C-alpha positions in Angstrom: 85.9 -47.6 -65.6 88.5 -46.6 -63.0 86.7 -43.5 -61.8 83.6 -45.5 -60.9 84.7 -46.8 -57.6 82.7 -49.0 -55.2 81.6 -45.7 -53.6 79.7 -44.8 -56.7 77.9 -48.1 -56.8 77.0 -47.9 -53.1 75.8 -44.3 -53.6 73.6 -45.4 -56.5 72.0 -48.0 -54.2 71.3 -45.3 -51.7 73.8 -46.6 -49.1 74.9 -43.6 -46.9 78.7 -43.4 -47.6 79.1 -39.6 -47.8 81.3 -39.6 -44.7 83.8 -42.0 -46.4 84.2 -40.1 -49.7 87.6 -38.6 -50.3 87.3 -35.4 -52.2 88.8 -35.4 -55.6 88.9 -32.7 -58.3 87.9 -34.2 -61.7 88.0 -31.0 -63.9 88.5 -27.2 -63.6 86.4 -24.9 -65.6 87.8 -21.4 -65.7 89.1 -22.1 -62.3 85.9 -23.5 -60.8 86.1 -27.1 -59.8 83.9 -30.1 -60.4 84.6 -33.0 -57.9 84.1 -36.7 -57.8 81.5 -36.2 -55.0 79.5 -34.0 -57.3 79.7 -36.5 -60.1 78.7 -39.3 -57.8 75.7 -37.3 -56.6 74.6 -36.7 -60.2 75.2 -40.4 -61.1 73.1 -41.5 -58.1 70.2 -39.3 -59.1 70.3 -40.3 -62.7 70.4 -44.0 -61.9 67.6 -43.6 -59.4 65.4 -42.0 -62.0 66.4 -44.5 -64.6 65.8 -47.8 -62.7 63.0 -46.8 -60.4 62.7 -47.7 -56.8 61.1 -51.1 -57.5 64.1 -52.2 -59.4 66.7 -51.1 -56.9 67.0 -54.5 -55.2 67.3 -56.2 -58.6 70.1 -53.9 -59.7 71.8 -54.2 -56.3 72.3 -57.9 -57.1 73.7 -57.2 -60.6 76.9 -55.1 -60.4 77.6 -55.5 -64.1 74.3 -54.0 -65.1 74.7 -51.2 -62.6 78.2 -50.3 -64.0 76.8 -50.5 -67.5 74.0 -48.1 -66.6 76.5 -45.6 -64.9 78.7 -45.7 -68.0 75.7 -44.8 -70.2 74.5 -41.8 -68.1 77.9 -40.3 -67.2 78.9 -38.7 -70.6 75.8 -36.6 -70.7 76.1 -35.8 -67.0 79.6 -34.4 -67.6 78.5 -32.2 -70.5 75.6 -30.9 -68.5 77.7 -30.2 -65.4 80.3 -28.2 -67.3 77.6 -26.3 -69.2 76.0 -25.5 -65.9 79.3 -24.2 -64.5 79.8 -22.0 -67.5 76.2 -20.6 -67.3 76.5 -19.9 -63.6 79.8 -18.1 -64.2 78.1 -15.9 -66.8 75.1 -15.3 -64.5 77.3 -14.2 -61.7 79.2 -11.8 -64.1 75.9 -10.3 -65.1 74.8 -10.0 -61.5 71.8 -12.3 -61.7 70.4 -13.4 -58.3 67.3 -15.1 -57.1 65.5 -12.7 -54.8 63.8 -13.6 -51.6 60.4 -12.7 -53.1 61.0 -14.8 -56.2 62.0 -17.8 -54.2 59.0 -17.4 -51.9 56.6 -17.2 -54.8 58.2 -20.3 -56.4 58.1 -22.2 -53.1 54.4 -21.4 -52.5 53.5 -22.6 -56.0 55.6 -25.8 -55.7 54.1 -26.7 -52.3 50.6 -26.1 -53.6 51.1 -28.1 -56.8 52.6 -31.0 -54.9 50.1 -30.9 -52.0 52.8 -30.0 -49.6 51.1 -26.9 -48.0 51.2 -28.6 -44.6 54.5 -27.9 -43.0 54.9 -31.4 -41.6 54.4 -32.9 -45.1 56.8 -30.4 -46.6 59.6 -30.9 -44.2 59.1 -34.7 -44.3 59.5 -34.6 -48.1 62.7 -32.5 -47.8 64.0 -35.0 -45.2 63.3 -37.9 -47.5 65.4 -36.2 -50.2 68.2 -35.4 -47.7 67.7 -31.7 -48.3 67.1 -28.5 -46.3 65.3 -25.4 -47.4 68.6 -23.8 -48.0 69.7 -26.7 -50.2 66.5 -26.3 -52.1 67.0 -22.6 -52.6 70.6 -23.2 -53.9 69.2 -25.6 -56.5 66.5 -23.3 -57.6 68.9 -20.4 -57.8 71.1 -22.4 -60.1 68.2 -23.2 -62.4 67.1 -19.6 -62.3 70.5 -18.3 -63.3 71.0 -20.9 -66.1 67.6 -20.1 -67.6 68.1 -16.4 -67.3 71.4 -16.6 -69.2 69.9 -18.7 -71.9 66.9 -16.3 -72.2 69.1 -13.3 -72.5 71.8 -14.7 -74.8 69.4 -16.7 -77.0 65.7 -16.5 -76.3 65.4 -12.7 -76.4 67.2 -12.5 -79.7 64.9 -14.9 -81.5 62.1 -13.7 -83.7 59.7 -15.9 -85.6 58.2 -14.6 -88.8 54.8 -15.4 -90.1 56.3 -17.3 -93.1 58.4 -19.5 -90.8 55.4 -20.4 -88.7 53.3 -21.2 -91.9 56.1 -23.4 -93.3 56.4 -25.3 -90.0 52.6 -25.7 -89.9 52.5 -27.1 -93.5 55.3 -29.6 -92.7 53.7 -30.7 -89.4 49.9 -30.4 -90.1 49.1 -33.8 -88.6 50.6 -32.7 -85.2 47.9 -29.9 -85.0 45.0 -32.3 -85.6 42.1 -32.0 -83.2 41.4 -35.6 -82.0 38.1 -37.3 -82.6 35.8 -36.7 -79.6 32.5 -38.0 -78.4 29.8 -36.7 -76.1 27.4 -39.2 -74.5 24.6 -39.5 -72.0 24.5 -42.4 -69.6 22.1 -44.1 -67.3 23.5 -46.7 -64.8 21.2 -49.1 -63.1 23.2 -50.5 -60.2 23.0 -54.1 -59.1 22.8 -54.3 -55.3 25.4 -56.5 -53.6 25.7 -58.4 -50.4 28.8 -59.2 -48.4 29.8 -62.9 -48.2 33.2 -64.0 -46.9 34.4 -60.4 -46.9 33.6 -60.0 -50.6 30.8 -58.2 -52.4 28.5 -60.7 -54.1 25.7 -60.0 -56.7 22.7 -62.3 -56.5 21.0 -63.7 -59.6 17.7 -62.2 -58.4 19.3 -58.7 -57.9 20.9 -59.0 -61.4 17.5 -59.8 -63.0 15.8 -57.0 -61.2 18.4 -54.4 -62.3 18.2 -55.7 -65.9 14.4 -55.2 -65.8 14.8 -51.7 -64.5 17.3 -50.9 -67.2 14.9 -52.2 -69.9 12.1 -50.1 -68.4 14.2 -47.0 -68.4 15.2 -47.5 -72.1 11.5 -48.2 -73.0 10.6 -44.8 -71.5 13.2 -43.1 -73.6 12.2 -44.9 -76.8 8.6 -43.8 -76.0 9.7 -40.2 -76.2 10.7 -39.2 -72.7 13.8 -37.0 -72.4 17.0 -39.0 -71.7 18.3 -36.4 -69.3 15.1 -36.5 -67.3 15.1 -40.3 -67.0 18.8 -40.3 -66.0 18.1 -37.7 -63.3 15.4 -40.0 -61.9 16.9 -43.5 -62.0 20.6 -43.4 -62.7 23.1 -44.4 -60.0 26.0 -42.5 -61.8 27.2 -39.1 -60.5 26.5 -37.8 -64.1 22.8 -37.9 -63.2 23.3 -34.4 -61.9 23.9 -33.3 -65.5 21.2 -35.4 -67.1 23.7 -38.2 -67.6 26.0 -36.0 -69.7 29.6 -37.3 -70.3 32.1 -35.4 -72.3 33.2 -34.3 -74.7 36.1 -36.9 -74.3 38.7 -38.1 -76.7 37.5 -41.1 -78.6 40.9 -42.7 -78.1 40.3 -42.7 -74.3 37.2 -44.9 -74.8 37.6 -48.7 -74.6 38.0 -50.4 -78.0 34.7 -52.3 -77.7 32.8 -49.1 -76.9 34.6 -47.3 -79.7 33.3 -49.9 -82.2 29.8 -49.5 -80.9 29.9 -45.7 -81.0 31.2 -45.6 -84.5 28.2 -47.6 -85.7 25.7 -45.3 -84.0 24.1 -42.1 -85.2 23.6 -39.0 -83.0 20.4 -39.5 -80.9 20.5 -43.3 -80.9 20.3 -45.2 -77.6 22.0 -48.5 -76.9 20.3 -51.5 -75.4 21.3 -52.1 -71.7 25.0 -53.0 -71.6 26.4 -55.1 -68.8 28.9 -53.1 -66.8 31.0 -53.8 -63.7 28.4 -52.1 -61.4 25.3 -53.1 -63.2 23.6 -52.1 -66.5 24.4 -49.0 -68.5 22.4 -47.3 -71.2 24.2 -44.9 -73.5 22.9 -42.2 -75.9 25.2 -40.7 -78.5 24.9 -36.9 -78.4 27.8 -36.0 -80.8 30.7 -37.8 -82.5 33.2 -35.3 -83.8 35.8 -36.8 -86.2 39.5 -35.9 -86.0 40.2 -32.8 -88.0 43.3 -30.7 -89.0 42.9 -27.3 -87.3 43.4 -24.3 -89.6 46.6 -22.3 -89.2 44.7 -19.3 -88.0 43.3 -21.4 -85.0 46.7 -22.6 -83.9 48.9 -19.7 -84.9 50.2 -19.0 -81.4 50.8 -22.7 -80.7 52.7 -23.1 -84.0 54.8 -20.0 -83.2 55.7 -21.5 -79.8 56.7 -24.8 -81.3 58.9 -23.0 -83.9 60.4 -20.8 -81.1 61.2 -23.8 -78.9 62.8 -25.7 -81.8 64.9 -22.7 -82.8 65.8 -21.9 -79.2 67.1 -25.5 -78.6 69.3 -25.3 -81.7 70.5 -21.8 -80.9 71.3 -22.9 -77.3 73.4 -25.7 -78.6 75.3 -23.3 -80.8 75.7 -20.9 -77.9 77.0 -23.5 -75.5 79.4 -24.8 -78.2 80.9 -21.2 -78.5 81.1 -20.8 -74.7 82.8 -24.1 -74.3 85.3 -23.2 -77.0 86.2 -20.0 -75.1 86.5 -21.7 -71.7 89.7 -23.1 -70.1 88.7 -26.7 -69.2 91.5 -28.6 -67.4 90.8 -32.3 -67.0 92.4 -34.3 -64.2 91.1 -37.6 -65.6 91.8 -38.7 -69.2 89.0 -41.3 -69.2 86.4 -38.7 -68.3 87.9 -36.3 -70.8 87.4 -38.8 -73.5 83.8 -39.5 -72.5 83.1 -35.7 -72.4 84.7 -35.1 -75.8 82.8 -38.0 -77.4 79.5 -36.7 -76.0 80.2 -33.2 -77.2 81.0 -34.5 -80.7 77.9 -36.6 -80.7 75.6 -33.7 -79.7 77.3 -31.4 -82.3 76.7 -33.9 -85.1 73.1 -34.4 -83.9 72.5 -30.7 -83.8 74.2 -30.0 -87.2 76.8 -27.7 -85.7 
């Protein structure tokens, strides 16, 4: 692929070559330009996400694989870039703008969600990405304007009827199943360890003593004592604060061996002491709730959201197809034009346009 110069490959491997890049216009969209530098930046980010940091050295030694990966991501990147330009043009025409307060609110939430409330951590993270706060704001403003255009042109015009929601529910009932869940109580009798050669070691005597304590605890429960009371007294697990209560948790999150054991138990039954990593565990089955299809009335809002999202994606594709058809798109590279046209045709066929 001629446009994929050595500069692109170096960029994908995070080699700082920005100062060497010669600016080159690849396409004009209603007069606005998209450059080789911008394409390379998008290719770099896409490849970085695709291969992961751990594979970077491996890919660096395999130029053929790297070129193949770039060829695969580029068509979609071109379509997304041109769609973004068109949406930004529409947003500017409509006077959309990210206000200082909106950016401040977004930034505060982002920093909180990512544990970056400390200024040193925040600016260090920005530096790692090669960004400034102003760069970050420009990126967020682009996303804001694109989303606002799509909401106004598509989302605000969609309405989901009750019948549409019901029909979707009937066709996808299994997707609205409540998973099987289990609630247990536990007691953990921990086996004391000693350090030998820098490693924690359990002695046979300690193991036997913990086993006897676990058997004694189970005997108290079988004799009629409340499981939660015994757990609060003898358990080494943090759950002792709640009488050993665990859950409810999805049954699928439980280990296969424990699942098999639980499925054979009845509520109220107590297991014999089970050898665990830290010692001996005693479990009581409180409840076992099988998977069940939730009635439409219970998931009405969720169904409506699913239908709305599906419809919006389809309508956005139609909307973008119309906008592209009205735009003046002037390609400066025939190879990229072919990749773009093929990707648009593929997406149109997939979306039934």
